[in-house]
Structures are given as structure tokens and as C-alpha cells.
N, CA and C atoms of all chains as a GROMACS GRO file, in nm:
protein
  618
    1MET      N    1   7.169   9.783  11.202
    1MET     CA    2   7.291   9.702  11.200
    1MET      C    3   7.304   9.634  11.065
    2TYR      N    4   7.427   9.636  11.015
    2TYR     CA    5   7.455   9.573  10.887
    2TYR      C    6   7.561   9.464  10.906
    3PHE      N    7   7.581   9.388  10.802
    3PHE     CA    8   7.684   9.284  10.805
    3PHE      C    9   7.811   9.338  10.740
    4GLY      N   10   7.921   9.325  10.811
    4GLY     CA   11   8.049   9.368  10.756
    4GLY      C   12   8.145   9.253  10.742
    5TYR      N   13   8.231   9.264  10.647
    5TYR     CA   14   8.327   9.158  10.619
    5TYR      C   15   8.458   9.224  10.579
    6ASN      N   16   8.561   9.202  10.659
    6ASN     CA   17   8.694   9.253  10.626
    6ASN      C   18   8.783   9.135  10.590
    7GLY      N   19   8.841   9.140  10.474
    7GLY     CA   20   8.925   9.027  10.433
    7GLY      C   21   9.053   9.071  10.367
    8THR      N   22   9.149   8.979  10.366
    8THR     CA   23   9.269   9.000  10.285
    8THR      C   24   9.293   8.875  10.202
    9MET      N   25   9.362   8.893  10.092
    9MET     CA   26   9.407   8.780  10.011
    9MET      C   27   9.549   8.809   9.964
   10ARG      N   28   9.628   8.704   9.959
   10ARG     CA   29   9.767   8.720   9.915
   10ARG      C   30   9.780   8.668   9.773
   11THR      N   31   9.842   8.752   9.686
   11THR     CA   32   9.857   8.711   9.546
   11THR      C   33   9.997   8.656   9.522
   12ARG      N   34  10.006   8.576   9.420
   12ARG     CA   35  10.138   8.532   9.377
   12ARG      C   36  10.214   8.655   9.328
   13PRO      N   37  10.347   8.653   9.339
   13PRO     CA   38  10.426   8.771   9.304
   13PRO      C   39  10.392   8.824   9.164
   14GLY      N   40  10.368   8.953   9.157
   14GLY     CA   41  10.345   9.016   9.028
   14GLY      C   42  10.201   9.010   8.978
   15ARG      N   43  10.114   8.940   9.049
   15ARG     CA   44   9.977   8.924   9.000
   15ARG      C   45   9.878   9.015   9.070
   16ARG      N   46   9.926   9.096   9.163
   16ARG     CA   47   9.834   9.176   9.243
   16ARG      C   48   9.741   9.263   9.160
   17ASP      N   49   9.799   9.335   9.064
   17ASP     CA   50   9.716   9.432   8.992
   17ASP      C   51   9.611   9.364   8.906
   18GLU      N   52   9.643   9.245   8.855
   18GLU     CA   53   9.542   9.171   8.778
   18GLU      C   54   9.424   9.131   8.866
   19VAL      N   55   9.457   9.090   8.988
   19VAL     CA   56   9.350   9.050   9.080
   19VAL      C   57   9.266   9.171   9.119
   20VAL      N   58   9.332   9.284   9.144
   20VAL     CA   59   9.256   9.405   9.176
   20VAL      C   60   9.159   9.440   9.064
   21THR      N   61   9.207   9.430   8.941
   21THR     CA   62   9.120   9.461   8.827
   21THR      C   63   8.999   9.368   8.825
   22LEU      N   64   9.021   9.241   8.852
   22LEU     CA   65   8.909   9.146   8.858
   22LEU      C   66   8.811   9.185   8.968
   23LEU      N   67   8.865   9.219   9.085
   23LEU     CA   68   8.779   9.252   9.199
   23LEU      C   69   8.696   9.377   9.172
   24LEU      N   70   8.748   9.464   9.088
   24LEU     CA   71   8.677   9.589   9.059
   24LEU      C   72   8.592   9.582   8.933
   25SER      N   73   8.591   9.468   8.868
   25SER     CA   74   8.510   9.455   8.747
   25SER      C   75   8.364   9.441   8.785
   26GLY      N   76   8.278   9.495   8.704
   26GLY     CA   77   8.135   9.479   8.726
   26GLY      C   78   8.076   9.570   8.832
   27LEU      N   79   8.154   9.666   8.879
   27LEU     CA   80   8.103   9.752   8.987
   27LEU      C   81   7.995   9.849   8.941
   28GLU      N   82   7.980   9.864   8.809
   28GLU     CA   83   7.870   9.951   8.764
   28GLU      C   84   7.735   9.887   8.795
   29HIS      N   85   7.738   9.756   8.827
   29HIS     CA   86   7.615   9.688   8.868
   29HIS      C   87   7.641   9.614   9.000
   30PRO      N   88   7.646   9.688   9.111
   30PRO     CA   89   7.674   9.623   9.239
   30PRO      C   90   7.567   9.519   9.272
   31ALA      N   91   7.607   9.420   9.347
   31ALA     CA   92   7.514   9.316   9.390
   31ALA      C   93   7.407   9.376   9.482
   32VAL      N   94   7.290   9.316   9.481
   32VAL     CA   95   7.179   9.362   9.566
   32VAL      C   96   7.221   9.356   9.713
   33GLY      N   97   7.194   9.466   9.785
   33GLY     CA   98   7.223   9.467   9.928
   33GLY      C   99   7.363   9.510   9.963
   34CYS      N  100   7.443   9.547   9.863
   34CYS     CA  101   7.582   9.589   9.890
   34CYS      C  102   7.586   9.738   9.921
   35LEU      N  103   7.619   9.773  10.044
   35LEU     CA  104   7.626   9.914  10.084
   35LEU      C  105   7.765   9.971  10.064
   36SER      N  106   7.865   9.888  10.080
   36SER     CA  107   8.003   9.936  10.067
   36SER      C  108   8.090   9.818  10.028
   37TYR      N  109   8.185   9.847   9.940
   37TYR     CA  110   8.277   9.743   9.891
   37TYR      C  111   8.402   9.818   9.851
   38VAL      N  112   8.510   9.797   9.925
   38VAL     CA  113   8.631   9.876   9.904
   38VAL      C  114   8.749   9.782   9.879
   39VAL      N  115   8.819   9.806   9.770
   39VAL     CA  116   8.934   9.724   9.734
   39VAL      C  117   9.059   9.811   9.740
   40GLY      N  118   9.159   9.762   9.812
   40GLY     CA  119   9.282   9.838   9.822
   40GLY      C  120   9.403   9.748   9.836
   41THR      N  121   9.518   9.808   9.817
   41THR     CA  122   9.642   9.736   9.832
   41THR      C  123   9.714   9.783   9.957
   42ASP      N  124   9.789   9.692  10.016
   42ASP     CA  125   9.859   9.722  10.141
   42ASP      C  126   9.982   9.806  10.112
   43ASP      N  127   9.999   9.914  10.186
   43ASP     CA  128  10.112  10.004  10.158
   43ASP      C  129  10.246   9.944  10.200
   44GLU      N  130  10.244   9.836  10.277
   44GLU     CA  131  10.370   9.780  10.326
   44GLU      C  132  10.391   9.634  10.286
   45ASP      N  133  10.303   9.582  10.202
   45ASP     CA  134  10.311   9.441  10.164
   45ASP      C  135  10.264   9.430  10.019
   46ALA      N  136  10.358   9.415   9.927
   46ALA     CA  137  10.330   9.432   9.784
   46ALA      C  138  10.234   9.330   9.727
   47ASP      N  139  10.212   9.218   9.796
   47ASP     CA  140  10.126   9.113   9.741
   47ASP      C  141   9.997   9.094   9.819
   48LEU      N  142   9.961   9.192   9.899
   48LEU     CA  143   9.844   9.177   9.984
   48LEU      C  144   9.733   9.274   9.940
   49ILE      N  145   9.613   9.219   9.923
   49ILE     CA  146   9.496   9.297   9.885
   49ILE      C  147   9.397   9.295  10.001
   50HIS      N  148   9.340   9.412  10.030
   50HIS     CA  149   9.238   9.424  10.135
   50HIS      C  150   9.102   9.448  10.069
   51VAL      N  151   9.002   9.378  10.117
   51VAL     CA  152   8.865   9.402  10.072
   51VAL      C  153   8.778   9.420  10.196
   52THR      N  154   8.710   9.534  10.204
   52THR     CA  155   8.617   9.555  10.315
   52THR      C  156   8.479   9.576  10.256
   53GLU      N  157   8.381   9.512  10.316
   53GLU     CA  158   8.246   9.509  10.260
   53GLU      C  159   8.143   9.536  10.369
   54VAL      N  160   8.034   9.603  10.330
   54VAL     CA  161   7.918   9.618  10.418
   54VAL      C  162   7.794   9.581  10.337
   55TRP      N  163   7.714   9.493  10.395
   55TRP     CA  164   7.593   9.444  10.327
   55TRP      C  165   7.473   9.465  10.419
   56LEU      N  166   7.356   9.473  10.356
   56LEU     CA  167   7.233   9.487  10.436
   56LEU      C  168   7.220   9.372  10.533
   57SER      N  169   7.263   9.254  10.492
   57SER     CA  170   7.257   9.137  10.580
   57SER      C  171   7.360   9.036  10.534
   58GLU      N  172   7.391   8.942  10.621
   58GLU     CA  173   7.483   8.836  10.582
   58GLU      C  174   7.426   8.755  10.466
   59GLN      N  175   7.295   8.741  10.464
   59GLN     CA  176   7.233   8.665  10.354
   59GLN      C  177   7.258   8.733  10.220
   60HIS      N  178   7.250   8.867  10.218
   60HIS     CA  179   7.281   8.938  10.092
   60HIS      C  180   7.423   8.908  10.048
   61HIS      N  181   7.516   8.909  10.145
   61HIS     CA  182   7.655   8.878  10.111
   61HIS      C  183   7.667   8.738  10.054
   62ASP      N  184   7.607   8.641  10.124
   62ASP     CA  185   7.619   8.503  10.080
   62ASP      C  186   7.554   8.484   9.942
   63ASP      N  187   7.441   8.549   9.923
   63ASP     CA  188   7.374   8.536   9.794
   63ASP      C  189   7.461   8.589   9.680
   64SER      N  190   7.537   8.696   9.709
   64SER     CA  191   7.619   8.755   9.603
   64SER      C  192   7.724   8.656   9.553
   65LEU      N  193   7.765   8.566   9.640
   65LEU     CA  194   7.869   8.471   9.602
   65LEU      C  195   7.818   8.365   9.505
   66THR      N  196   7.687   8.356   9.492
   66THR     CA  197   7.630   8.256   9.402
   66THR      C  198   7.601   8.314   9.263
   67LEU      N  199   7.623   8.445   9.245
   67LEU     CA  200   7.599   8.506   9.114
   67LEU      C  201   7.700   8.452   9.014
   68PRO      N  202   7.655   8.425   8.892
   68PRO     CA  203   7.748   8.373   8.791
   68PRO      C  204   7.870   8.462   8.771
   69GLU      N  205   7.850   8.594   8.771
   69GLU     CA  206   7.965   8.683   8.746
   69GLU      C  207   8.063   8.681   8.863
   70THR      N  208   8.010   8.662   8.984
   70THR     CA  209   8.098   8.652   9.100
   70THR      C  210   8.177   8.521   9.095
   71LYS      N  211   8.107   8.413   9.065
   71LYS     CA  212   8.174   8.283   9.056
   71LYS      C  213   8.282   8.286   8.949
   72ASP      N  214   8.252   8.351   8.839
   72ASP     CA  215   8.348   8.360   8.729
   72ASP      C  216   8.472   8.437   8.772
   73ALA      N  217   8.450   8.550   8.841
   73ALA     CA  218   8.563   8.632   8.885
   73ALA      C  219   8.649   8.554   8.984
   74ILE      N  220   8.584   8.481   9.075
   74ILE     CA  221   8.659   8.403   9.173
   74ILE      C  222   8.742   8.295   9.102
   75ALA      N  223   8.680   8.230   9.006
   75ALA     CA  224   8.751   8.124   8.934
   75ALA      C  225   8.872   8.178   8.859
   76ARG      N  226   8.858   8.300   8.808
   76ARG     CA  227   8.970   8.360   8.734
   76ARG      C  228   9.079   8.409   8.828
   77ALA      N  229   9.039   8.450   8.948
   77ALA     CA  230   9.138   8.503   9.043
   77ALA      C  231   9.217   8.391   9.111
   78MET      N  232   9.154   8.280   9.136
   78MET     CA  233   9.214   8.175   9.219
   78MET      C  234   9.357   8.138   9.177
   79PRO      N  235   9.383   8.117   9.048
   79PRO     CA  236   9.520   8.076   9.010
   79PRO      C  237   9.625   8.183   9.041
   80MET      N  238   9.580   8.307   9.065
   80MET     CA  239   9.674   8.416   9.093
   80MET      C  240   9.694   8.436   9.242
   81LEU      N  241   9.625   8.357   9.323
   81LEU     CA  242   9.631   8.371   9.469
   81LEU      C  243   9.713   8.258   9.531
   82THR      N  244   9.772   8.287   9.646
   82THR     CA  245   9.852   8.184   9.714
   82THR      C  246   9.765   8.091   9.798
   83GLY      N  247   9.642   8.132   9.826
   83GLY     CA  248   9.557   8.053   9.916
   83GLY      C  249   9.559   8.103  10.059
   84GLU      N  250   9.638   8.207  10.084
   84GLU     CA  251   9.641   8.267  10.218
   84GLU      C  252   9.536   8.377  10.226
   85PHE      N  253   9.432   8.352  10.304
   85PHE     CA  254   9.324   8.449  10.323
   85PHE      C  255   9.309   8.480  10.471
   86THR      N  256   9.260   8.599  10.500
   86THR     CA  257   9.209   8.627  10.634
   86THR      C  258   9.068   8.682  10.616
   87SER      N  259   8.983   8.662  10.716
   87SER     CA  260   8.850   8.720  10.710
   87SER      C  261   8.797   8.742  10.851
   88THR      N  262   8.725   8.851  10.865
   88THR     CA  263   8.663   8.885  10.993
   88THR      C  264   8.520   8.927  10.967
   89ARG      N  265   8.429   8.870  11.042
   89ARG     CA  266   8.288   8.908  11.032
   89ARG      C  267   8.258   9.011  11.139
   90ILE      N  268   8.189   9.116  11.097
   90ILE     CA  269   8.170   9.234  11.180
   90ILE      C  270   8.023   9.271  11.182
   91THR      N  271   7.976   9.317  11.295
   91THR     CA  272   7.844   9.378  11.303
   91THR      C  273   7.863   9.528  11.290
   92VAL      N  274   7.816   9.583  11.180
   92VAL     CA  275   7.837   9.724  11.151
   92VAL      C  276   7.727   9.806  11.218
   93LEU      N  277   7.770   9.906  11.293
   93LEU     CA  278   7.674   9.983  11.372
   93LEU      C  279   7.650  10.123  11.318
   94GLY      N  280   7.727  10.164  11.220
   94GLY     CA  281   7.702  10.294  11.159
   94GLY      C  282   7.825  10.348  11.093
   95GLY      N  283   7.809  10.467  11.034
   95GLY     CA  284   7.923  10.527  10.970
   95GLY      C  285   7.884  10.624  10.862
   96VAL      N  286   7.981  10.654  10.777
   96VAL     CA  287   7.965  10.744  10.664
   96VAL      C  288   7.977  10.661  10.536
   97GLY      N  289   7.895  10.692  10.436
   97GLY     CA  290   7.908  10.622  10.308
   97GLY      C  291   7.832  10.492  10.303
   98LEU      N  292   7.732  10.478  10.390
   98LEU     CA  293   7.653  10.354  10.396
   98LEU      C  294   7.509  10.379  10.355
   99GLU      N  295   7.486  10.480  10.273
   99GLU     CA  296   7.351  10.510  10.231
   99GLU      C  297   7.288  10.386  10.167
  100VAL      N  298   7.166  10.358  10.207
  100VAL     CA  299   7.098  10.240  10.154
  100VAL      C  300   7.075  10.255  10.004
  101GLY      N  301   7.081  10.376   9.955
  101GLY     CA  302   7.069  10.397   9.811
  101GLY      C  303   7.174  10.322   9.733
  102ASN      N  304   7.288  10.292   9.797
  102ASN     CA  305   7.390  10.214   9.729
  102ASN      C  306   7.343  10.071   9.704
  103ALA      N  307   7.248  10.024   9.785
  103ALA     CA  308   7.205   9.884   9.775
  103ALA      C  309   7.103   9.867   9.665
  104MET      N  310   9.279  10.709   9.317
  104MET     CA  311   9.326  10.639   9.435
  104MET      C  312   9.297  10.722   9.559
  105TYR      N  313   9.252  10.653   9.659
  105TYR     CA  314   9.220  10.719   9.786
  105TYR      C  315   9.306  10.658   9.897
  106PHE      N  316   9.300  10.720  10.013
  106PHE     CA  317   9.372  10.670  10.129
  106PHE      C  318   9.277  10.588  10.216
  107GLY      N  319   9.316  10.467  10.247
  107GLY     CA  320   9.236  10.382  10.334
  107GLY      C  321   9.308  10.349  10.462
  108TYR      N  322   9.231  10.330  10.564
  108TYR     CA  323   9.287  10.302  10.697
  108TYR      C  324   9.196  10.201  10.765
  109ASN      N  325   9.250  10.083  10.791
  109ASN     CA  326   9.175   9.980  10.864
  109ASN      C  327   9.237   9.965  11.002
  110GLY      N  328   9.156   9.980  11.104
  110GLY     CA  329   9.210   9.970  11.239
  110GLY      C  330   9.121   9.892  11.332
  111THR      N  331   9.182   9.845  11.439
  111THR     CA  332   9.103   9.787  11.549
  111THR      C  333   9.149   9.850  11.680
  112MET      N  334   9.059   9.848  11.776
  112MET     CA  335   9.095   9.891  11.912
  112MET      C  336   9.027   9.796  12.010
  113ARG      N  337   9.097   9.768  12.117
  113ARG     CA  338   9.042   9.678  12.218
  113ARG      C  339   8.995   9.760  12.337
  114THR      N  340   8.872   9.733  12.381
  114THR     CA  341   8.817   9.808  12.494
  114THR      C  342   8.830   9.728  12.622
  115ARG      N  343   8.829   9.799  12.731
  115ARG     CA  344   8.822   9.733  12.861
  115ARG      C  345   8.686   9.661  12.870
  116PRO      N  346   8.681   9.551  12.945
  116PRO     CA  347   8.558   9.472  12.950
  116PRO      C  348   8.435   9.558  12.982
  117GLY      N  349   8.332   9.541  12.904
  117GLY     CA  350   8.206   9.609  12.929
  117GLY      C  351   8.197   9.750  12.875
  118ARG      N  352   8.304   9.802  12.817
  118ARG     CA  353   8.304   9.942  12.772
  118ARG      C  354   8.286   9.955  12.620
  119ARG      N  355   8.272   9.843  12.552
  119ARG     CA  356   8.268   9.847  12.406
  119ARG      C  357   8.159   9.939  12.353
  120ASP      N  358   8.039   9.924  12.404
  120ASP     CA  359   7.928   9.999  12.345
  120ASP      C  360   7.941  10.149  12.368
  121GLU      N  361   8.000  10.186  12.481
  121GLU     CA  362   8.023  10.329  12.505
  121GLU      C  363   8.123  10.387  12.404
  122VAL      N  364   8.225  10.307  12.375
  122VAL     CA  365   8.324  10.354  12.277
  122VAL      C  366   8.262  10.363  12.138
  123VAL      N  367   8.181  10.265  12.101
  123VAL     CA  368   8.113  10.270  11.972
  123VAL      C  369   8.028  10.396  11.961
  124THR      N  370   7.956  10.428  12.067
  124THR     CA  371   7.873  10.548  12.065
  124THR      C  372   7.957  10.673  12.043
  125LEU      N  373   8.073  10.679  12.109
  125LEU     CA  374   8.164  10.792  12.088
  125LEU      C  375   8.211  10.799  11.942
  126LEU      N  376   8.248  10.682  11.888
  126LEU     CA  377   8.301  10.680  11.751
  126LEU      C  378   8.196  10.722  11.649
  127LEU      N  379   8.070  10.699  11.684
  127LEU     CA  380   7.962  10.733  11.590
  127LEU      C  381   7.901  10.870  11.618
  128SER      N  382   7.952  10.940  11.717
  128SER     CA  383   7.898  11.072  11.746
  128SER      C  384   7.948  11.171  11.641
  129GLY      N  385   7.865  11.266  11.608
  129GLY     CA  386   7.908  11.372  11.517
  129GLY      C  387   7.908  11.333  11.370
  130LEU      N  388   7.852  11.217  11.338
  130LEU     CA  389   7.856  11.175  11.198
  130LEU      C  390   7.764  11.254  11.108
  131GLU      N  391   7.673  11.331  11.168
  131GLU     CA  392   7.589  11.416  11.082
  131GLU      C  393   7.673  11.525  11.016
  132HIS      N  394   7.794  11.546  11.069
  132HIS     CA  395   7.887  11.642  11.008
  132HIS      C  396   8.021  11.573  10.985
  133PRO      N  397   8.029  11.487  10.883
  133PRO     CA  398   8.156  11.415  10.860
  133PRO      C  399   8.270  11.514  10.832
  134ALA      N  400   8.390  11.471  10.864
  134ALA     CA  401   8.506  11.554  10.838
  134ALA      C  402   8.527  11.570  10.687
  135VAL      N  403   8.588  11.682  10.651
  135VAL     CA  404   8.615  11.709  10.510
  135VAL      C  405   8.703  11.598  10.451
  136GLY      N  406   8.663  11.548  10.335
  136GLY     CA  407   8.745  11.448  10.266
  136GLY      C  408   8.719  11.304  10.308
  137CYS      N  409   8.620  11.285  10.394
  137CYS     CA  410   8.588  11.149  10.441
  137CYS      C  411   8.489  11.084  10.346
  138LEU      N  412   8.533  10.981  10.274
  138LEU     CA  413   8.446  10.911  10.179
  138LEU      C  414   8.372  10.796  10.244
  139SER      N  415   8.436  10.733  10.339
  139SER     CA  416   8.375  10.617  10.405
  139SER      C  417   8.434  10.605  10.544
  140TYR      N  418   8.349  10.569  10.638
  140TYR     CA  419   8.390  10.554  10.778
  140TYR      C  420   8.292  10.455  10.838
  141VAL      N  421   8.341  10.337  10.870
  141VAL     CA  422   8.254  10.227  10.913
  141VAL      C  423   8.300  10.178  11.050
  142VAL      N  424   8.206  10.175  11.143
  142VAL     CA  425   8.236  10.128  11.278
  142VAL      C  426   8.157  10.000  11.304
  143GLY      N  427   8.228   9.897  11.347
  143GLY     CA  428   8.161   9.772  11.376
  143GLY      C  429   8.226   9.697  11.489
  144THR      N  430   8.155   9.597  11.539
  144THR     CA  431   8.207   9.513  11.646
  144THR      C  432   8.238   9.375  11.590
  145ASP      N  433   8.337   9.313  11.650
  145ASP     CA  434   8.382   9.182  11.603
  145ASP      C  435   8.284   9.074  11.650
  146ASP      N  436   8.241   8.989  11.558
  146ASP     CA  437   8.141   8.888  11.594
  146ASP      C  438   8.199   8.778  11.682
  147GLU      N  439   8.332   8.771  11.694
  147GLU     CA  440   8.392   8.662  11.772
  147GLU      C  441   8.478   8.711  11.887
  148ASP      N  442   8.479   8.841  11.910
  148ASP     CA  443   8.566   8.897  12.014
  148ASP      C  444   8.491   9.016  12.076
  149ALA      N  445   8.438   8.997  12.194
  149ALA     CA  446   8.340   9.090  12.252
  149ALA      C  447   8.397   9.228  12.282
  150ASP      N  448   8.529   9.241  12.289
  150ASP     CA  449   8.588   9.370  12.327
  150ASP      C  450   8.665   9.436  12.213
  151LEU      N  451   8.640   9.390  12.090
  151LEU     CA  452   8.717   9.442  11.977
  151LEU      C  453   8.626   9.523  11.885
  152ILE      N  454   8.674   9.643  11.852
  152ILE     CA  455   8.602   9.732  11.760
  152ILE      C  456   8.685   9.748  11.633
  153HIS      N  457   8.616   9.742  11.519
  153HIS     CA  458   8.681   9.764  11.390
  153HIS      C  459   8.638   9.898  11.334
  154VAL      N  460   8.734   9.973  11.281
  154VAL     CA  461   8.703  10.097  11.212
  154VAL      C  462   8.773  10.093  11.076
  155THR      N  463   8.696  10.109  10.969
  155THR     CA  464   8.757  10.116  10.836
  155THR      C  465   8.720  10.250  10.775
  156GLU      N  466   8.819  10.314  10.716
  156GLU     CA  467   8.801  10.451  10.669
  156GLU      C  468   8.858  10.466  10.528
  157VAL      N  469   8.794  10.552  10.448
  157VAL     CA  470   8.849  10.592  10.319
  157VAL      C  471   8.842  10.744  10.311
  158TRP      N  472   8.955  10.803  10.276
  158TRP     CA  473   8.966  10.949  10.269
  158TRP      C  474   9.019  10.990  10.132
  159LEU      N  475   8.987  11.111  10.091
  159LEU     CA  476   9.038  11.161   9.964
  159LEU      C  477   9.190  11.154   9.961
  160SER      N  478   9.253  11.177  10.074
  160SER     CA  479   9.399  11.171  10.082
  160SER      C  480   9.438  11.145  10.227
  161GLU      N  481   9.563  11.103  10.245
  161GLU     CA  482   9.612  11.082  10.381
  161GLU      C  483   9.611  11.214  10.458
  162GLN      N  484   9.636  11.324  10.387
  162GLN     CA  485   9.636  11.454  10.455
  162GLN      C  486   9.497  11.486  10.512
  163HIS      N  487   9.392  11.453  10.436
  163HIS     CA  488   9.257  11.474  10.490
  163HIS      C  489   9.236  11.394  10.618
  164HIS      N  490   9.283  11.270  10.617
  164HIS     CA  491   9.272  11.187  10.738
  164HIS      C  492   9.347  11.251  10.854
  165ASP      N  493   9.472  11.289  10.828
  165ASP     CA  494   9.554  11.346  10.935
  165ASP      C  495   9.492  11.476  10.988
  166ASP      N  496   9.441  11.557  10.894
  166ASP     CA  497   9.380  11.683  10.936
  166ASP      C  498   9.260  11.659  11.028
  167SER      N  499   9.186  11.551  10.999
  167SER     CA  500   9.065  11.526  11.080
  167SER      C  501   9.100  11.500  11.226
  168LEU      N  502   9.220  11.448  11.249
  168LEU     CA  503   9.260  11.415  11.386
  168LEU      C  504   9.291  11.540  11.468
  169THR      N  505   9.305  11.653  11.401
  169THR     CA  506   9.335  11.776  11.472
  169THR      C  507   9.208  11.855  11.506
  170LEU      N  508   9.092  11.809  11.460
  170LEU     CA  509   8.967  11.880  11.490
  170LEU      C  510   8.936  11.871  11.639
  171PRO      N  511   8.889  11.979  11.697
  171PRO     CA  512   8.859  11.977  11.842
  171PRO      C  513   8.763  11.864  11.880
  172GLU      N  514   8.659  11.840  11.796
  172GLU     CA  515   8.562  11.736  11.831
  172GLU      C  516   8.625  11.597  11.824
  173THR      N  517   8.720  11.580  11.732
  173THR     CA  518   8.789  11.451  11.724
  173THR      C  519   8.880  11.431  11.844
  174LYS      N  520   8.954  11.535  11.876
  174LYS     CA  521   9.043  11.527  11.993
  174LYS      C  522   8.963  11.498  12.119
  175ASP      N  523   8.848  11.561  12.130
  175ASP     CA  524   8.764  11.541  12.249
  175ASP      C  525   8.715  11.396  12.255
  176ALA      N  526   8.670  11.342  12.141
  176ALA     CA  527   8.621  11.204  12.140
  176ALA      C  528   8.734  11.107  12.176
  177ILE      N  529   8.853  11.132  12.123
  177ILE     CA  530   8.967  11.045  12.153
  177ILE      C  531   8.998  11.050  12.302
  178ALA      N  532   8.998  11.170  12.357
  178ALA     CA  533   9.030  11.185  12.500
  178ALA      C  534   8.929  11.113  12.588
  179ARG      N  535   8.802  11.115  12.544
  179ARG     CA  536   8.698  11.048  12.623
  179ARG      C  537   8.705  10.896  12.606
  180ALA      N  538   8.749  10.851  12.490
  180ALA     CA  539   8.755  10.706  12.465
  180ALA      C  540   8.874  10.641  12.534
  181MET      N  541   8.984  10.712  12.541
  181MET     CA  542   9.110  10.652  12.586
  181MET      C  543   9.099  10.574  12.718
  182PRO      N  544   9.033  10.627  12.820
  182PRO     CA  545   9.027  10.552  12.946
  182PRO      C  546   8.950  10.421  12.934
  183MET      N  547   8.873  10.406  12.827
  183MET     CA  548   8.794  10.284  12.809
  183MET      C  549   8.866  10.182  12.722
  184LEU      N  550   8.986  10.217  12.675
  184LEU     CA  551   9.062  10.129  12.586
  184LEU      C  552   9.179  10.066  12.660
  185THR      N  553   9.220   9.948  12.613
  185THR     CA  554   9.333   9.881  12.677
  185THR      C  555   9.467   9.932  12.625
  186GLY      N  556   9.467  10.002  12.513
  186GLY     CA  557   9.592  10.044  12.451
  186GLY      C  558   9.638   9.951  12.341
  187GLU      N  559   9.563   9.843  12.318
  187GLU     CA  560   9.597   9.751  12.209
  187GLU      C  561   9.527   9.796  12.080
  188PHE      N  562   9.606   9.842  11.986
  188PHE     CA  563   9.553   9.889  11.858
  188PHE      C  564   9.621   9.812  11.745
  189THR      N  565   9.550   9.798  11.633
  189THR     CA  566   9.616   9.758  11.509
  189THR      C  567   9.577   9.862  11.404
  190SER      N  568   9.663   9.881  11.305
  190SER     CA  569   9.627   9.972  11.196
  190SER      C  570   9.701   9.932  11.070
  191THR      N  571   9.633   9.947  10.958
  191THR     CA  572   9.691   9.917  10.829
  191THR      C  573   9.658  10.031  10.734
  192ARG      N  574   9.760  10.080  10.665
  192ARG     CA  575   9.739  10.185  10.566
  192ARG      C  576   9.726  10.120  10.428
  193ILE      N  577   9.625  10.164  10.356
  193ILE     CA  578   9.586  10.099  10.232
  193ILE      C  579   9.573  10.203  10.122
  194THR      N  580   9.611  10.164  10.001
  194THR     CA  581   9.583  10.245   9.884
  194THR      C  582   9.455  10.192   9.823
  195VAL      N  583   9.349  10.272   9.830
  195VAL     CA  584   9.218  10.229   9.782
  195VAL      C  585   9.207  10.254   9.633
  196LEU      N  586   9.169  10.150   9.560
  196LEU     CA  587   9.167  10.159   9.415
  196LEU      C  588   9.027  10.167   9.357
  197GLY      N  589   8.926  10.145   9.439
  197GLY     CA  590   8.790  10.158   9.390
  197GLY      C  591   8.693  10.081   9.475
  198GLY      N  592   8.566  10.089   9.436
  198GLY     CA  593   8.466  10.016   9.509
  198GLY      C  594   8.328  10.076   9.498
  199VAL      N  595   8.243  10.036   9.590
  199VAL     CA  596   8.106  10.082   9.598
  199VAL      C  597   8.093  10.166   9.725
  200GLY      N  598   8.015  10.275   9.719
  200GLY     CA  599   7.991  10.354   9.839
  200GLY      C  600   8.100  10.456   9.865
  201LEU      N  601   8.174  10.493   9.760
  201LEU     CA  602   8.283  10.590   9.777
  201LEU      C  603   8.254  10.719   9.702
  202GLU      N  604   8.127  10.749   9.684
  202GLU     CA  605   8.092  10.869   9.611
  202GLU      C  606   8.158  10.991   9.677
  203VAL      N  607   8.217  11.075   9.594
  203VAL     CA  608   8.286  11.191   9.649
  203VAL      C  609   8.186  11.286   9.715
  204GLY      N  610   8.059  11.271   9.683
  204GLY     CA  611   7.957  11.350   9.750
  204GLY      C  612   7.959  11.333   9.900
  205ASN      N  613   8.007  11.219   9.946
  205ASN     CA  614   8.019  11.198  10.090
  205ASN      C  615   8.122  11.292  10.152
  206ALA      N  616   8.215  11.337  10.072
  206ALA     CA  617   8.324  11.418  10.125
  206ALA      C  618   8.282  11.563  10.138
   0.00000   0.00000   0.00000
């Protein structure tokens, strides 16, 4: 079992692509314990970004938020966001594309 | 860019784990074009299952639904579901765990 996190964030008009670029920066060095991290845009809502994540554990996820590069990305993204977020915590039971080699 | 699909399904009370088992059956032979397929349970809602998927294209996703094994799994799951579904179509722009080797 892994820890999953499905979230959305709403961007201020016209800022979506900048936020996506921020979210995808640094992926050549994924955080420890990150099995899956997917960033996408909503096909029916121009200002909505979806992020789905799978981590070895919730602790790995929480630890990633304390990394300087993560904090920096969040700080840069915040002014482009409306403050409307959704998040769901999930117990991941299996799937495709979750090879531990990604972690 | 890939095709992403985030969905939920609600199960009849007590049937969640059976449905999860069905959803995870056959994963040793993922469908063509499937980059990511994650099945999890909601940590705050005992009868809710989350499925997040990434495919090379929407056509690959649609084609997978016509496979006999997929149709069979859907037919077996249906009686255990309430009929309450959500789904969101997403344009996936990148991430971790999306190696095309999975496809």
C-alpha cells in the first residue's frame, strides 16, 4: 500500500501555463519516495490544474514539502493561484507505473 | 501530452474490496498505451474508489474499454456499484512514473 494524493488548484486567469511549468520543474531529480507525480490541465476548465501523486508513504510526501526547492516553487506559484484547492488522501492498492525504481 | 482520466466510483456497502480486486486483476498485462493506472481507496469515505489513469492518447483509453477482459471486469463490478461515478478528462503535461516503457 502506498500513499496517494489527488489535488486541484485554481489559477488566476492566464497564469495556468506558468504554474504548470513550475510544477514540472526539477523533475529530473524527483523527491525521495515519489512513485508517481502527474500534472495535467482540465479539459473543461481553463484555469484548473490537476496533480495526482503516489508516494511510498505519507511521510515521504510530507518530507518533500520541506525541501528548499519545493518551498521555493510553492512560494513562486502562490501569487498565481486563487487559493481554491481541493485535495483527497488515498490509500493506493496497486496499478501500473508504480515501479519502486521511480522512488 | 498524454490523455489523463481521473475517476471515482461508489460501491455498495461492504463491496469495496471486491471491486478493488477486480480493478487490479490482469495488471500483469496492461493494455496497450497505458502509462499509468492507479487504484486506491478514499481515506475518509469507506465506499469510494479512486482510479487515475494516463494513456498515450484518448484513443488508447477508449480502445482498452473494448477488450474482452475489460468488458468482463466491468460486467462483474457493476452489480457491486451504486451507479454514482465522477470522471474528469485531463491533458497530462508531464510528471514522474510516465515512462513510455510502461505502454
